[in-house]
C-alpha positions as CSV (number, residue, x, y, z in Angstrom):
1,M,-5.7,54.1,45.6
2,E,-8.7,52.4,45.1
3,A,-9.8,49.3,47.1
4,T,-9.4,47.1,44.0
5,G,-5.8,48.0,43.5
6,S,-6.4,49.1,40.5
7,V,-3.1,51.6,38.8
8,G,-5.6,53.9,37.5
9,K,-9.2,55.3,37.5
10,A,-9.7,56.3,33.9
11,P,-9.7,54.2,30.8
12,G,-7.7,54.9,27.7
13,G,-3.7,54.1,27.8
14,P,-2.1,52.1,28.8
15,R,-1.6,50.9,32.7
16,V,2.0,51.0,34.0
17,L,3.5,49.0,37.2
18,V,6.7,49.7,38.2
19,V,8.4,47.4,40.7
20,G,11.0,48.7,43.5
21,G,11.0,52.3,44.2
22,G,15.4,52.1,43.9
23,I,16.7,55.2,41.3
24,A,15.8,52.9,38.5
25,G,12.4,52.4,39.4
26,L,12.0,56.3,40.1
27,G,13.9,57.2,36.9
28,A,11.5,54.3,35.0
29,A,8.8,56.4,36.9
30,Q,9.6,60.3,36.8
31,R,10.8,60.0,32.5
32,L,7.4,58.0,31.9
33,C,5.1,60.6,33.9
34,G,6.3,63.5,32.2
35,H,4.4,62.1,28.5
36,S,0.9,62.1,28.5
37,A,0.5,58.9,27.0
38,F,1.1,58.0,30.5
39,P,-1.8,58.7,32.8
40,H,-1.9,55.3,34.8
41,L,1.1,54.6,36.5
42,R,2.2,53.3,40.1
43,V,5.5,52.4,41.8
44,L,4.9,49.5,44.5
45,E,7.7,49.8,46.9
46,A,8.1,47.1,49.1
47,T,9.5,49.0,52.0
48,A,8.5,52.1,54.2
49,R,10.8,54.7,51.7
50,A,12.1,55.5,48.4
51,G,15.8,55.0,47.6
52,G,16.4,51.5,47.3
53,R,20.2,51.1,48.1
54,I,20.6,54.5,48.4
55,R,19.8,55.5,52.1
56,S,20.9,58.2,54.1
57,E,20.6,58.4,57.8
58,R,20.5,61.1,60.5
59,S,22.9,59.6,62.8
60,F,25.6,60.6,65.3
61,G,24.3,64.2,64.8
62,G,24.5,64.4,60.9
63,M,24.4,62.6,57.9
64,V,25.4,58.9,56.8
65,E,25.1,56.8,53.9
66,V,24.1,53.4,55.1
67,G,23.9,52.8,51.4
68,A,25.7,54.6,47.8
69,H,28.4,56.7,49.4
70,W,30.1,58.1,46.3
71,I,29.0,59.1,42.7
72,H,31.6,57.7,41.0
73,G,33.1,59.4,37.9
74,P,30.7,62.8,38.7
75,S,31.4,64.2,35.0
76,R,29.2,64.9,32.3
77,G,28.3,61.6,30.9
78,N,27.4,60.4,34.4
79,P,23.5,60.8,34.6
80,V,23.1,61.0,38.5
81,F,26.1,63.8,38.6
82,Q,24.3,66.1,36.1
83,L,20.4,65.0,37.8
84,A,22.0,65.8,41.3
85,A,23.8,69.1,39.7
86,E,20.3,69.9,38.6
87,Y,18.4,69.6,42.1
88,G,21.1,72.1,43.1
89,L,22.3,68.9,45.5
90,L,26.3,69.3,44.8
91,G,28.9,71.9,46.1
92,E,31.2,74.5,43.7
93,K,33.9,72.1,44.4
94,E,31.9,68.9,43.2
95,L,30.6,70.7,40.5
96,S,34.2,72.5,39.1
97,E,35.6,71.5,35.8
98,E,38.6,70.9,37.5
99,N,36.8,67.7,39.5
100,Q,35.2,66.3,36.5
101,L,38.4,65.9,34.5
102,V,39.9,64.0,37.1
103,E,40.7,60.3,36.1
104,T,41.2,57.9,38.8
105,G,41.4,54.5,36.5
106,G,38.4,53.7,39.1
107,H,41.0,52.8,41.5
108,V,40.7,53.9,45.2
109,G,43.3,57.0,46.6
110,L,46.1,55.9,48.9
111,P,45.7,55.6,52.5
112,S,46.5,58.3,54.8
113,V,48.1,56.2,57.3
114,S,48.6,52.4,57.5
115,Y,48.6,50.4,60.5
116,A,50.0,46.6,60.7
117,S,48.7,44.5,63.1
118,S,52.0,44.2,64.9
119,G,50.7,48.0,66.1
120,A,53.7,49.5,64.0
121,R,52.6,51.9,61.2
122,V,53.7,50.8,57.8
123,S,55.9,53.1,55.4
124,L,53.4,54.4,52.9
125,Q,56.4,54.3,50.4
126,L,56.3,51.0,50.9
127,V,52.3,50.9,50.7
128,A,53.0,53.1,47.4
129,E,55.1,50.5,45.6
130,M,52.4,47.9,46.2
131,A,49.7,49.6,44.8
132,T,51.2,51.0,41.8
133,L,51.9,47.1,41.0
134,F,48.4,46.2,42.4
135,Y,46.5,48.3,40.4
136,G,49.3,48.1,37.3
137,L,47.9,44.2,37.5
138,I,44.2,45.5,37.8
139,D,44.8,47.3,34.4
140,Q,46.0,44.2,33.1
141,T,43.3,42.3,33.9
142,R,40.6,44.7,31.6
143,E,43.1,43.8,28.5
144,F,41.7,40.1,28.3
145,L,38.4,41.4,26.8
146,H,38.5,40.3,23.2
147,A,41.3,38.5,23.7
148,A,40.4,34.8,22.2
149,E,41.2,32.9,25.7
150,T,42.5,34.0,29.0
151,P,45.2,32.3,30.9
152,V,42.5,31.4,34.3
153,P,39.1,32.1,34.3
154,S,39.2,34.6,37.3
155,V,40.7,38.1,37.9
156,G,42.1,36.8,41.6
157,E,43.6,33.9,39.9
158,Y,45.3,36.7,37.2
159,L,46.5,38.5,39.7
160,K,48.3,35.9,42.0
161,K,49.9,34.3,39.4
162,E,51.6,38.0,38.2
163,I,52.2,38.7,41.8
164,G,53.5,35.4,42.3
165,Q,56.3,35.9,39.5
166,H,57.0,39.5,41.3
167,V,58.0,37.9,44.4
168,T,60.4,36.0,43.0
169,G,62.5,39.2,41.6
170,W,62.0,40.8,45.0
171,T,65.7,41.3,47.2
172,E,64.4,42.4,50.3
173,D,64.8,40.5,53.8
174,E,62.3,38.0,54.3
175,E,60.3,40.3,57.2
176,T,60.0,42.8,54.5
177,R,58.9,40.2,51.6
178,K,56.3,39.0,54.1
179,L,55.0,42.8,55.0
180,K,54.3,43.1,51.2
181,L,52.1,40.6,50.9
182,A,50.5,41.2,53.5
183,I,50.0,45.2,52.3
184,L,48.7,43.4,48.7
185,N,46.2,41.2,51.1
186,S,45.1,44.7,52.0
187,F,44.2,45.7,48.5
188,F,42.9,42.4,47.3
189,N,40.3,43.0,50.6
190,L,39.9,46.7,48.9
191,E,39.0,45.4,45.5
192,C,36.2,43.0,46.9
193,C,34.9,45.7,48.6
194,V,35.0,47.7,45.0
195,S,33.9,44.5,42.8
196,G,30.8,43.3,45.3
197,T,32.1,40.1,45.7
198,H,33.7,37.6,49.0
199,S,36.6,36.7,46.6
200,M,38.2,38.0,43.4
201,D,38.7,34.6,42.4
202,L,34.9,34.6,41.6
203,V,35.2,37.7,39.2
204,A,35.2,36.5,35.5
205,L,38.4,37.8,34.4
206,A,37.3,37.7,30.4
207,P,35.3,40.5,30.7
208,F,36.2,42.4,33.4
209,G,37.5,44.8,31.3
210,E,33.6,45.9,30.3
211,Y,33.2,47.6,33.3
212,T,33.1,51.3,32.3
213,V,35.2,54.3,35.0
214,L,33.5,57.8,34.0
215,P,36.1,60.4,34.7
216,G,35.9,62.6,37.4
217,L,36.9,62.6,41.5
218,D,34.3,60.5,43.3
219,C,32.2,62.7,45.4
220,T,29.2,62.7,48.0
221,F,26.6,64.5,49.0
222,S,26.8,66.4,52.3
223,K,23.2,66.4,52.7
224,G,22.9,62.9,52.0
225,Y,22.4,60.8,48.6
226,Q,18.6,60.0,49.5
227,G,18.1,63.7,48.8
228,L,18.7,63.3,45.2
229,T,15.2,60.0,44.9
230,N,13.5,62.3,47.4
231,C,13.2,64.9,45.0
232,M,13.0,62.2,42.3
233,V,9.5,60.6,44.4
234,A,8.5,64.7,44.5
235,S,8.6,65.6,41.2
236,L,6.1,62.8,40.5
237,P,2.6,63.2,41.0
238,E,0.8,62.5,44.2
239,D,0.2,59.3,45.7
240,T,2.7,57.7,42.5
241,V,4.8,55.7,45.1
242,V,2.8,53.1,47.1
243,F,5.0,52.0,49.9
244,E,5.2,48.7,52.1
245,K,3.5,46.9,49.3
246,P,5.9,43.9,48.5
247,V,4.9,42.3,45.5
248,K,4.6,38.4,45.6
249,T,4.4,36.9,42.2
250,I,4.2,38.9,38.7
251,H,1.6,36.8,36.5
252,W,1.8,37.6,32.9
253,N,1.0,36.1,29.4
254,G,-2.6,35.9,30.5
255,S,-5.8,37.5,30.4
256,F,-6.7,39.1,33.3
257,Q,-9.8,41.0,33.9
258,E,-10.9,44.3,36.6
259,A,-13.9,45.3,37.7
260,A,-13.3,48.8,37.4
261,F,-12.1,48.1,33.7
262,P,-15.6,46.0,31.9
263,G,-14.5,44.7,28.8
264,E,-11.0,45.3,28.7
265,T,-8.4,42.7,29.4
266,F,-4.9,43.0,30.6
267,P,-1.6,40.8,29.8
268,V,-0.2,40.9,33.5
269,S,-1.6,40.9,36.7
270,V,1.1,41.9,40.3
271,E,-0.2,40.5,43.2
272,C,0.9,41.9,46.4
273,E,1.9,39.4,49.7
274,D,-1.5,41.5,51.2
275,G,-4.0,39.8,48.5
276,D,-4.0,43.0,46.5
277,Q,-4.2,42.4,42.8
278,F,-3.0,44.8,39.9
279,P,-3.7,44.5,36.4
280,V,-1.8,46.0,33.9
281,H,-0.1,46.3,30.0
282,H,2.9,47.0,31.3
283,V,5.2,46.1,34.7
284,I,8.8,47.1,35.1
285,V,10.8,45.2,37.3
286,T,13.4,46.8,39.3
287,V,14.1,45.1,42.4
288,P,17.8,43.7,43.1
289,L,19.3,40.8,41.6
290,G,20.1,39.0,45.3
291,F,15.8,39.1,45.4
292,L,15.3,37.4,42.7
293,K,18.0,35.1,43.3
294,E,16.1,34.0,45.9
295,H,12.6,34.5,44.7
296,L,13.4,33.0,41.0
297,D,11.1,30.1,41.7
298,T,7.7,32.1,42.6
299,F,8.1,35.4,41.8
300,F,6.5,34.7,38.0
301,D,4.1,32.8,37.1
302,P,4.5,31.2,34.4
303,P,8.4,30.6,35.4
304,L,11.1,32.6,33.6
305,P,12.3,31.0,30.5
306,A,15.4,29.2,31.3
307,E,17.7,31.1,29.7
308,K,16.8,34.0,31.4
309,A,16.5,32.5,34.6
310,E,20.3,30.6,34.1
311,A,21.5,34.4,33.9
312,I,19.9,35.3,36.7
313,R,21.8,32.0,38.8
314,K,24.9,32.8,37.2
315,I,25.5,36.9,37.6
316,G,27.0,37.4,40.7
317,F,25.9,39.4,43.5
318,G,27.7,40.0,46.6
319,T,27.6,41.9,50.2
320,N,29.8,45.5,50.8
321,N,29.1,46.9,54.3
322,K,30.0,49.6,56.1
323,I,30.5,49.9,60.4
324,F,30.2,53.1,61.5
325,L,32.3,54.1,64.9
326,E,31.9,57.1,66.8
327,F,34.4,58.5,68.8
328,E,34.9,61.5,71.6
329,E,38.2,62.3,70.4
330,P,40.0,61.6,66.9
331,F,42.9,59.7,67.3
332,W,43.6,60.1,64.0
333,E,45.9,63.2,62.4
334,P,43.7,66.2,61.0
335,D,44.3,65.6,57.8
336,C,43.4,62.4,57.5
337,Q,41.4,60.9,55.1
338,L,42.0,57.0,54.4
339,I,43.3,54.5,57.3
340,Q,44.2,51.3,55.9
341,L,44.5,48.0,57.9
342,V,47.0,45.7,57.4
343,W,47.2,42.0,58.9
344,D,51.2,41.1,59.1
345,D,50.7,37.1,58.6
346,T,48.7,37.4,55.5
347,S,49.3,36.6,52.1
348,P,47.4,36.5,49.0
349,L,49.0,34.1,47.5
350,E,48.3,31.3,50.7
351,D,44.0,30.3,51.0
352,A,44.2,30.5,54.9
353,A,40.4,30.2,55.3
354,P,40.4,30.7,59.8
355,A,36.8,30.3,61.0
356,L,34.6,33.2,60.3
357,Q,34.0,33.9,64.3
358,D,37.6,33.9,65.0
359,A,39.0,36.4,62.3
360,W,35.7,37.8,60.2
361,F,37.4,41.4,60.9
362,R,40.9,40.7,59.3
363,K,38.5,41.5,55.8
364,L,37.8,45.2,57.3
365,I,39.6,47.2,54.5
366,G,39.9,49.9,57.5
367,F,38.5,53.3,57.6
368,V,37.5,56.3,55.4
369,V,37.4,59.5,58.0
370,L,33.8,61.1,57.7
371,P,33.9,64.5,57.8
372,A,33.7,65.8,61.4
373,F,30.1,66.7,62.3
374,A,30.5,69.9,65.1
375,S,32.0,67.8,67.8
376,V,31.3,64.6,66.4
377,H,34.2,62.1,64.9
378,V,33.1,59.1,62.9
379,L,35.1,56.6,61.0
380,C,33.4,54.3,58.1
381,G,34.9,50.5,58.0
382,F,34.1,48.9,54.7
383,I,33.9,44.5,54.8
384,A,32.6,42.7,51.8
385,G,31.6,39.0,51.5
386,L,31.1,36.0,54.0
387,E,32.9,37.7,56.7
388,S,30.9,40.7,56.1
389,E,27.7,38.6,56.2
390,F,29.1,37.3,59.3
391,M,29.5,40.2,60.5
392,E,25.5,41.0,60.3
393,T,24.8,37.9,62.6
394,L,26.8,39.7,65.7
395,S,25.2,42.3,68.2
396,D,26.2,45.6,68.0
397,E,28.2,45.4,71.4
398,E,29.8,42.5,70.1
399,V,30.8,44.7,67.0
400,L,31.8,47.2,69.1
401,L,34.2,44.9,71.5
402,C,35.9,43.4,68.1
403,L,36.5,46.4,66.9
404,T,38.1,47.9,69.7
405,Q,40.8,45.5,70.2
406,V,41.3,45.6,66.8
407,L,42.6,49.2,66.5
408,R,44.3,48.9,70.1
409,R,46.5,46.6,68.5
410,M,46.8,48.1,65.2
411,T,47.8,51.6,66.9
412,G,49.9,50.0,69.6
413,N,47.6,52.3,72.3
414,P,45.9,49.3,74.5
415,R,44.2,52.2,76.4
416,L,42.6,53.7,73.5
417,P,38.9,54.9,74.0
418,A,36.9,53.0,72.7
419,P,34.0,54.3,70.0
420,K,31.1,55.5,71.7
421,S,28.6,53.9,69.4
422,V,28.4,51.7,66.5
423,L,26.3,52.0,63.0
424,R,25.7,49.5,60.7
425,S,24.7,48.2,57.1
426,R,23.2,44.7,56.7
427,W,22.2,44.5,53.1
428,H,22.3,40.5,53.5
429,S,20.1,40.6,55.8
430,A,17.8,43.0,54.2
431,P,15.2,40.7,52.7
432,Y,14.0,43.0,49.6
433,T,17.4,43.4,48.7
434,R,20.0,40.7,50.0
435,G,23.4,41.8,49.1
436,S,24.8,45.0,47.8
437,Y,25.4,45.0,44.0
438,S,26.0,42.6,40.8
439,Y,29.8,41.7,39.3
440,V,30.1,39.6,36.3
441,A,30.9,36.2,38.2
442,V,33.2,33.0,36.6
443,G,31.4,31.4,34.3
444,S,28.7,34.6,33.2
445,T,29.5,37.5,30.6
446,G,28.1,40.3,30.0
447,G,26.2,39.0,27.6
448,D,24.1,37.3,30.9
449,L,23.3,41.4,31.8
450,D,22.1,41.6,28.5
451,L,19.8,38.8,29.0
452,L,18.5,39.7,32.2
453,A,17.7,43.3,30.7
454,Q,15.8,41.9,27.7
455,P,11.5,42.2,28.1
456,L,9.1,39.3,28.1
457,P,7.4,37.6,26.4
458,A,10.7,37.1,24.0
459,D,9.3,36.8,20.5
460,S,7.2,40.4,21.6
461,A,5.0,40.1,17.6
462,G,1.6,39.4,19.2
463,A,2.2,40.2,23.0
464,Q,4.2,43.4,23.3
465,L,6.4,44.1,26.6
466,Q,4.6,42.7,29.2
467,I,7.8,42.5,31.6
468,L,11.0,45.0,31.4
469,F,13.6,45.1,33.7
470,A,15.9,47.5,35.0
471,G,18.4,48.1,37.8
472,E,21.9,47.7,37.9
473,A,22.4,44.5,37.5
474,T,21.2,45.4,33.7
475,H,23.4,47.8,32.7
476,R,26.0,45.7,30.5
477,T,29.1,48.6,31.6
478,F,28.0,50.4,34.4
479,Y,26.6,47.3,36.5
480,S,26.7,48.3,40.3
481,T,26.2,51.7,40.0
482,T,23.5,53.9,40.8
483,H,24.2,56.1,36.9
484,G,23.9,52.3,35.8
485,A,20.6,51.7,37.8
486,L,19.4,55.3,36.7
487,L,20.4,54.8,32.9
488,S,18.6,51.4,32.8
489,G,15.3,53.1,33.9
490,W,15.4,55.6,31.6
491,R,16.0,52.4,29.3
492,E,12.8,50.8,29.9
493,A,10.8,53.9,30.1
494,D,12.1,54.6,26.6
495,R,10.8,51.5,25.2
496,L,7.3,52.0,26.4
497,L,7.8,55.7,24.9
498,S,8.9,53.8,21.7
499,L,5.7,51.4,21.5
500,W,2.9,54.0,22.6
501,A,4.2,57.6,21.9
502,P,6.6,56.8,19.1
503,Q,5.7,60.5,17.6
504,V,6.7,61.8,21.3
505,Q,10.0,63.4,21.3
506,Q,12.1,61.6,23.7
507,P,14.6,63.2,26.2
508,R,17.9,61.2,25.1
509,P,19.9,59.9,28.1
510,R,22.7,61.8,27.9
511,L,25.2,58.4,27.4
């Protein structure tokens, strides 16, 4: 890279800069690099690795997903699935026609075992009954998309109102009724993880049905999700991606010059934290919404138009973290896949808010059993919201001790051996992420996602496409997903291709 911080040496052709080396940024770069009209392209990545919220780590003698875990809806309509298949990253089972046809409705499968905080196992028949009720209501919430008005503002309030009516018809003894509510509370916590929110009361009811679920049984990468983004980086010309290059401010609507290009002016200049300046024709911004929220006042000069800034403030962006626990020996059955935790004294109909330090672990939905690596046994716990963010402030020792106590209490075995080690994600603390993924919050609509995706300047008559926006939070129907992010990167690349190479036949997204 030139000392001046220029994007490319040769004049001719637009100079394009992509900010962020996640799947959206890499997707855009890959698309543009495939065309001779774009000889000058760089991707600036703030950290030392590509992939963004796709992050696989070698740990416990195998590979674990600290970030994105599954391909959601792995079928023909999913570009991440298609790309992974092209790179040979998926197994026979994942690629099978049978797997691609499964309709999950976006709902998580039932637990293999369910433990109550009393130390007793919960009847899986009762869990299945409550799952049918809960997911039936979730499906109902998707039906308000085209309604003139909604009965309540949020998904959470709707679910609670409906559950309240069901409760009046329950005929069991008080103990069973309380257990049913506790199970439902566990499903609420699970849905918070799915939506990446602290509470379903924060998720807007009217646009909830706009999120689109693709067919296919969610699948994983045996050698790590990051293998996909590594392949994407490897496909780019050498030195396209510049690592550890955080951007400070994007100056736009200007007239910037570059010593290497006398007489040429550029409408955008990207200023990095280290002082380097990159004058360019176009910049594709793919940073997470959490980062945009935090740096809204300083990241763009001049500031973003008021309505775009307002959309950024209104769209929801929450935290969903994982806690991995390694065990010497499994305490679960060989065919166990999902362990559910149910806190006896909880109910979605009661707004109990104990101090985070005393009860953060109650938001944990349970554990997914990871495929065993050699003789290593690992559980992966999921936890969302403010409790998840509080967990990030604790030490590994505190988390390990706390969850050892939780598991001993739940299994009713006070001598259950403590986990050997712990590994966890900290997406809220990550300075260039500040959370996990977006959701349509109360007070916002799908239109806000579209508004965020609109390029600048808005009246592009004279100054075309200076700043383009990509990332999962800019995809109206696939927000929060890797396939939404990838499609958004392709979308913005196609905008530039339409501008500079309209005669070139563009490869269309598969959706």
